[in-house]
Each structure stands twice: as structure tokens, then as C-alpha cells.
N, C-alpha and C positions, 0 to 999 in steps of 0.2 A: 688491644690490651693497653691500659694506661701505664705509664712509667711511674715508679714509686717516687722518683725525684720530683715529678710533676705534682703528685699528690702532696708531697711535703711543702713544696714551694708555692703551691696555689690552692691550699686547703680550702679557703673560703669560697673561691670560685668553683672548686670541685663539688663542695656540699650544695652550693646554690644550683649547679647544673643537675646534680642527682635529684634534688627536690623538684626541679622542672619535670623530671621524668616520673615523678611520684615513686621514686625508689625508696624503699623502706629501710634497708639495712645500712644506714649511714655509718654505723659503728665499724664497718669493714674498712673505712678509710683510716681510722686510728689504728685498727689492727694491722693493716698493711705497713703503716709507718713504724709501729712498734716492732713488728717482726723484722723489718729491714734493719732497725737499729740493733736488734739482737744478732742478726746475721753479720752485720759489720763488726761487732765486737768479737765474734768467733773468728771472722776472717782476719782481724788485726792480730789476735792471739796466735792464730795459725801461722801467719806471715812472720811474726816475731820469732816463733820457735823454729821455723824453717831457716830463718836467717841465722839463728844461734847454732843450729846443726851445721850449716855451711861454714860458719866461723870456726867451730870446734874441729871440723874435718880438716881444715887447713892447718890448725895448730897440731893435730895428730901427726900430720906429715912432717912438720918441722921437728917435733919431739923425737920421732923415729930416726930422723937424720942425725940428730944430736945424741942418739943412743939412750935417751931417757924413756926406757920401755915401760917402767912402772907408771910414770906420769901419763904416757900415751895410753896405757891400758885403762887408767882411771878416766881419761877423756872419752875413751870408747864406751865405757859404761854409762857415762852421762849422755852420750849420743843415743844409746839404746833406749834410755829413759825418755828422751825427747821424742824419739821415733814412735814409741808407744803412745805418748801423749798426742802427737800430731795425727796419728791414725784415728784416735777418738774424736779429735777436733774436726777432722775431715768428715766423719760420720755425722757429727752434730751439724756441720755446715750444710751437708746434703739434705738433711731433714728440714732445716730451717729454710733453705732455698725452695724446697717443694711446698712448704707451708705458705711461703710468700706468693709463689705462682698460683696456688689454689685460691688464695684470697683475691689476687688480681684478676683471675678468670671470672670471678663473680661480679666484678664491677663493670657496668656498661660504659659506653663512651660519654663524654661530656658534650651536651648540645651546644651548637653555635649560639652566640648571643642573640641572633635574630630569631631563633626558635622560641616560640612562646610556651609558657607553662600550660599544661592541660592534662586531662585524664584520658580521653578517648578520641575516636575519629570525629565526634561531634564538636571538638574544640579545634579542629584543623582550620587553617586560613585558606580561603579561596582567593588566589592571587590573579587568576585569569580565567575567563570563560569565553569560548569562541562564538557561541550562538545562544539566543534565547531558545528554550526547549519546550516541547509539548508532546503529548502522546499522539499516536497515529489515528486515534478515534475508534469508533465502533468497527468491529470486524478484524482489527489487527490481532495477530496471533504471535505468541512467543517463539523463540528460535527452536525449542525442542519440538514444537508442533510443525514448524516449517521444515525442519530436518526430516521429520517422518513423511510429510506431504510430498516432498521432492526427492526422497530417498538419498539424503546427503549424509546422515549420521545415524547409526543404529546403536542406541544406548543399551537395549536389551541384549543384543548379541555380545556387547562388551561384558555385560554381567555374566553371561554364559561362559565366556572364555576366562575372565579374570576376576570379575566382581564390579560393583558400582564404582564409578569414577574412572573407568577405562573404556571410553567410547571407540567405536569402529567407524572410520570415515569411508564413505563409498562414493564412487563415480565423481560427479562434479564437486562433491564435498571434499574428497581427497585431493582433487586437482586444485581447488581453491586454496587449501592448506599449503600445498607445494608452491603455488604462485605467491602467496603471502610471504613465505620463508625466503624465496628468491628475491622478491622485491625488497624486503627489509635488509638482507645481506648486501644487495647492490647499493642501496642508499647509504649504508654504513661505509662500504668500501669507497664510494664516491667522496665521502667526508674524510678519507685518509686513514680509516681503520684497517689494519691487516687482519684478514680472515684466518682463523685457526680452527682446527677440528680436534677438540680435546677428548680424553676418555670420559665415559659416562659413569665411572665409579672412581672413588677417591679413598685414600687411606685416612687413618685417624689424624695424622699430623696435618693433612690438608684441611680437614674439618676444623681443627683448632686454629689453623692459620687465618682463615677468613671469618671466624667467629660463629660458625654453625654449631660447633661443639665448645663447651658443654651446653650452650643456651638452647639449641633446637634439637637435641638428640632424639626426643620423642617424636619429632616430625619427620625424621629421616628413615628410609628403608635400609636395614642393616643386613649384610650378608655374613652371617656368623662364621661359616666355614673358612672364609677367606679374610675375615676382619676388614671388610670394605663396606663403603656406603654408596648407595645410588645417589647421584647428585640431585639436589633440589633446584639448581640453576647452574648454567655454565660459568657463572662468576667464580665458583669454587675452584674448578680445575684451572681456569685461565689465570686467575690471580696467583694461584700457587705455582705457576710457571716461574715466578720470580721469588719464590721462597729460598732463603739462604743465598741470595745473590747480591753482590756489590756492583752496582751499575756505575758507569761513568756519566758525568754530567751531559756529555754529548749524546748519550743514549736516550735522553728524555726530550720530549714526552714519548711514552709508549702508548699506542692506541690499538687495541685488539677487538675483534668482533667474532662471535661464535654462535652457531646454531646447535641446539641439543634438545633431546628429550629431557624433561624434568620430572622428578618423582617426589611426591610429598604425601605423607600419610594423612595429613589434615585431620588429625584426631579430634573428635568432638564437634565436627562440622555437620550440622543437620539443619533441615528446614527448607522452606521455599526459596530462600535467598541463595541456596547452593544447587538449585535444580539445573538440569541440563549441563551446559558448558560453564556455568557460573563458578564452579569449583570442582577440580578434578584431582585424581591421584597421579595421573600421567598426562603431560601436555607438552606442547612444543613452544620453544621460545628462542628468540635471537637476542643475544646479550652484547653490550658494549662495556669495555673495561679500560680504564685509564690509569697510568702510573705517571705522577706529576711531581714537579718541584713544589714544595709547600706554598711558596708565594704566589703560585699560579692557580692553585686548585679551585678556589671559589669562582674565579673568572671562567675556568673550564666547566664547573658545574652549571653555570648559566648558559654556556655554549651547548652543553648536552641537552639542557631543557629546550633550547631553541630548535635543536635537531629533532627531538621527539615531536615538538609542535608542528614542524614541517611535514613529518611523516603522517601525522593525524590529519593535517589539512589535505594532503594528497588522497587520503582515504575518504575525504568528504564527510567525516563524522563529527557531530557536535561533541566538544570535549571541554574539560576544565582542568586547571592545574592547582594543586593544593600544596601548601607548605605544612608539613606535619607538625603538630604540637609535641611537646616533650614526652607526654604519656603514650603517644602513638608512634614515636620514632623508634626504629629498630635498634636492637641491643648495641650493634657495632657502629651505627651511623652517628655523625655529628649534625648532619642536616639532610633531610629527604624531601623531595618533591614527588608527589603522586599525580599520575594522570588518570582521569576517569572519562569514559565515553558514555554518552546518553543512550540507554536502551529504550527506544520509543515504545515498543510493545509492552515491556515490563514496567515502563515509566519509573526507571531507577538508574542511578549512576553506577557504572561498573569499572573497577580499577583495572587498567591494562598495562601500566608501567610505573616503576619507581626508579628515581635517579638519586643517588646518594653520594655524599662525600664522607669518607671514613677518617679523613685526616691521617694521623699516624697510627690509629688504633689497630688496623690490620697489619700495617707494615712492621710494627713492633713485635707482633706475634710471628710474622713471616720472617723477621730479620732481613728485611729488604731495605737496603740503603743505597745511596749514591754518593760518589766522591767528587768533590769540587774544591779546587784550591788546596789540595792535600788533606782535606778533612772529609769525613764521612758523616752523613746524617740520614735520618729516616725519610723516605718518600711519603707522599700522600697518595692514597688509592681511592678511585671512584668507580662506580659502575651503574649501569642502567639497563632496563629492558627496552629493546628496540626491534621488535615488540613481543609481548606475550600473546599467543594466538587465540586461545579459547574465547575470551570475551570480545576480542576484535571480531572474530567470526560471528559471535552471537549478535553483536551490534550491526554488523554488515547485513546479516540476514533480516533482522527485524526492521531496521531503519529504511531498507530499500525494497520492501515488499510492495508489490502493486497487484492490480487485478490480473495482469498478464503473467506475473511471476516476480522473481527477484532480479532487479536491475543493478548490475555491478558498477561501481565508480570506474571512470575511464582508465585511470592509471592501473588499477588491478585487473581490469578486463584485458589490457594489453599483455599482462603476464599470464593470465589464465587462458587466454585465447578463446574466450567466450564472454559475452557481456550480459547474458540472460540465463537465469535458472528457471525452467518451467517444465 
């Protein structure tokens, strides 16, 4: 969430950033500033009257000591009038504060200056590509056919149990999933991330804390009886570990990694591009989360990018890195890098990871600060997928198919304890 003082002091930059995102409701910036001015006026009047009540209360004590009962009684009547007025002012202040928060919740983060203006994924910048890519040629088949041929994933059985988008992994398919999870976690721990095992459901405050609510409410599974949400990513519970926390400077940086199931409704997702593992309602992912001092966050973002590149190199998959344009950058992010692997059988790029710097946007919602030299300030939060499994699995199956079967990359074969699927 943007701070209203930032809107006021940097209005031109804010409007320029929102236009980069193709954000239409620019009037919300002026509404937020005006609402805050109204809030401050009410707060000033309330503080003035509370100060007057305090002053009169002291006078009443002196008047009673001096035996001036009539004057003391008159002062008490005045105090009663002020108390009635302050009660109304408190109600007005509460309404105005809620109005302000509701406006601020509608404003997305301001993109970093390096983020280019753009409308959609077509406008994203390719900043790195590991290999020239090409299809596998005649006879290559997509992963959903490979999964059926080698009895790795049963999509129809998942439909029977839960519905489309909930696959069942079998045999070597299940073992490969487990191997990938363990490999990703080990790589992250080697880089200094502390592994945590968070809940897979969160409350409303947690959803608001990381920006899923109210922006992505329609994409989340909601458990009405318990007022809880199934997590769309481990980022949500892990980052919320630090909600309402005042950290000490020596506590930073904080580096966490977590494996979880992820649940997304993916409303409106249809067509060939979502077939098989390309888009699911339930999938597995390993996440990395960083809590950083503001001056370090962009160097850390680049460090996280290099970490993901190393993982993809170990997987021996052709990949590319894109810096998202304003129109394709997520609501809470100031800058995002997407990683895509090449699906040789489908002859298309598949997104497998996003690494983002949220600057203070999440921290302001979370009320996560750190104290240095006697002063507290908001931290910067970052997160990334390291990695999301479904499309990694799809690319591994498709890119490594041979006449004898599917030959796994050496690093993953060591974890899976088999190197060939046939």
C-alpha cells in the first residue's frame, strides 16, 4: 500500500508510474490526498478539544479546593459538552480513516524507473536468453501425451476426484515431483535461506498484508465457514510471519524458503495454452522470500535472479529472463522478472518463476519495520518462485524425450534415483 505522504510529496512521479501501468483511475490519487486533509482537520479539532478537556479538568480540581463549587459545576458542564463533541469527532475520524484506507487499497505500486511502459506481455523486455531454441521435429509429443504413455500423470482421474486442474501424479511422475521439490529446497538452503513450513490457509489480514486482497479475491479459494483462504503461494503465509513486527537492524536480512501446495481458481482460463500442466488449480511450488533494508533491495533482486538462473542451468533447460512492462507487472510489485522455459514439443515459452521487489508496498500493509539508530522505517520485501513445478515438469518431459524414453538431466536424476523414464 502506498503511503499518502508519498502521494502528496511525489504526485507527478506517482501519476507517471500509474500511467506506465495503464491504470485508469488516476483521480484516486487526488481523492486520497483530499481525504487525508479532511482526516487531519478532524484529528486537529479532536486533539484541540481533548487538550481543552484536560485543561478544564485540572481547573475543576483547583476550584473545588478553593471551595468555588458553582464555578466548578459550570466547568463540569462545559467538559460534558466537549466530551459529547469529541465522541462525534472520533466517529467522524474513524469513518474518514476507513475511507482513506479503502482508496489506498485500490492504488497499485509505482513501478521502478527501469520498468518500461506497456500494455501486455507482448511489451515485456527480454534481457537474457540461455540458448537458441527450436522444436524437436516430427514425432515429438506434448507432455500430456507423454504423461499418459509412461503412466506419470492421470488428468482424468483428477477430474473424477476433484475436477479439471487437479492432476494425480503416479509412479515415477510422483517421484520426479518429490525429487524436484527436494532439489529446489536444498539449492535454496545452500544459498542461506532458512526453510519454514507454513500453514496452507490464511486469514483475511494476511491476504491484505501481501496484496492478494482485495486485488485477487476472485482467484482465491475461500472457506466461508472458517473465514479463511487457501494460499495461492507460500509467499503469503511466509511474508506474514513478519506482520506487525518491529525488527532490529541486526535481524536483517531475513531469507526464508518454503514448499507448499498452491491453490488458484484461475477463473476464465480456457483454451489450448492451459492444457495439461500449463495451468492448474492445485500445484506445488518452492518459494523464496526476503526482508531487506531499502538500500539493498535492488542488489538483492539481481542476486535472486542469478540464483534462479543457476537452478535452470542445472535443469539443462533452455530459458529466458524478461523484465515485465508496467501493464504486465503485478499489483503490488515495483519490478518483476519472469523466467520462461522453452517447451520444445509445444514450441512455446512457459513461465516457471517470477521474482519481484515490492519495495515498501507490502511492508506498509504489514506494518513491518526495522529499527536502526533509534529510528524505525519500513523494510523492503521481495519474493520469487524457486521453482513452480508444473511447467518445469512439462518442459523436462518434452525437451528430454528420446526414442528410448525420457532421459533426465544428471542433477535431477541424482535426486530421483533414476535417470530414464520408459
